[in-house]
C-alpha positions as CSV (number, residue, x, y, z in Angstrom):
1,M,0.0,0.0,0.0
2,R,2.8,2.4,0.9
3,L,4.7,1.6,-2.4
4,A,1.5,2.4,-4.4
5,K,1.2,5.8,-2.6
6,V,4.9,6.6,-3.3
7,L,4.5,5.7,-7.0
8,T,1.4,7.7,-7.3
9,A,3.1,10.7,-5.8
10,A,6.1,10.3,-8.1
11,A,3.8,10.2,-11.1
12,A,1.9,13.3,-10.0
13,V,5.2,15.2,-9.5
14,S,6.5,14.2,-12.9
15,L,3.2,15.3,-14.6
16,V,3.4,18.7,-12.8
17,A,7.1,19.3,-13.5
18,T,7.2,18.3,-17.1
19,P,5.6,21.5,-18.6
20,A,7.8,23.7,-16.3
21,L,10.9,21.9,-17.5
22,A,9.9,22.1,-21.1
23,Q,9.2,25.9,-20.8
24,A,12.5,26.5,-19.1
25,A,14.5,24.9,-21.9
26,P,16.5,27.3,-24.0
27,S,15.1,28.1,-27.4
28,V,17.0,27.1,-30.5
29,E,16.7,29.0,-33.7
30,R,16.0,26.7,-36.6
31,I,17.1,27.5,-40.1
32,G,15.6,25.5,-43.0
33,A,17.8,24.1,-45.8
34,S,17.3,25.6,-49.2
35,Q,15.6,23.5,-51.8
36,S,16.7,23.8,-55.3
37,E,14.1,21.6,-57.0
38,D,10.3,21.1,-56.5
39,S,8.9,17.7,-55.7
40,E,7.9,15.7,-58.7
41,L,5.1,13.9,-56.8
42,A,1.7,15.2,-58.0
43,G,-0.4,14.4,-55.0
44,G,2.2,14.0,-52.3
45,S,1.6,11.4,-49.6
46,G,-2.1,12.1,-49.5
47,I,-2.8,9.7,-52.4
48,I,-0.7,6.9,-50.7
49,I,-2.6,7.3,-47.5
50,A,-5.9,7.2,-49.3
51,V,-4.9,4.0,-51.1
52,L,-3.8,2.4,-47.9
53,A,-7.0,3.4,-46.1
54,A,-9.1,2.0,-48.9
55,A,-7.2,-1.3,-48.8
56,A,-7.7,-1.5,-45.1
57,V,-11.5,-0.9,-45.5
58,I,-11.7,-3.5,-48.2
59,A,-9.7,-6.0,-46.1
60,A,-12.0,-5.4,-43.1
61,I,-15.1,-6.0,-45.2
62,V,-13.6,-9.2,-46.6
63,I,-12.7,-10.5,-43.1
64,A,-16.2,-9.5,-41.7
65,V,-18.1,-11.1,-44.5
66,D,-16.0,-14.3,-44.6
67,G,-18.4,-17.0,-45.6
68,G,-16.4,-19.7,-43.8
69,D,-17.9,-22.7,-42.2
70,D,-19.2,-21.7,-38.7
71,E,-20.2,-25.2,-37.7
72,P,-18.9,-26.4,-34.4
73,V,-16.1,-29.0,-34.5
74,S,-17.2,-30.9,-31.4
75,P,-20.3,-33.2,-31.6
């Protein structure tokens, strides 16, 4: 019981301290790299994600509608 209270207190302290520690971190100035050529992909990754989502939906439908034999094996 005592260990559970100690772990709960440690978790609470870490949740409270994390935003303060993140805010106190020094800021770093980021400089982007120059890009000499445009991307040759017409639709970017959006098309790939859409195709993968459609494949997942079709696979889910095939698995759900599987017309397998649902008879019990035992007599």
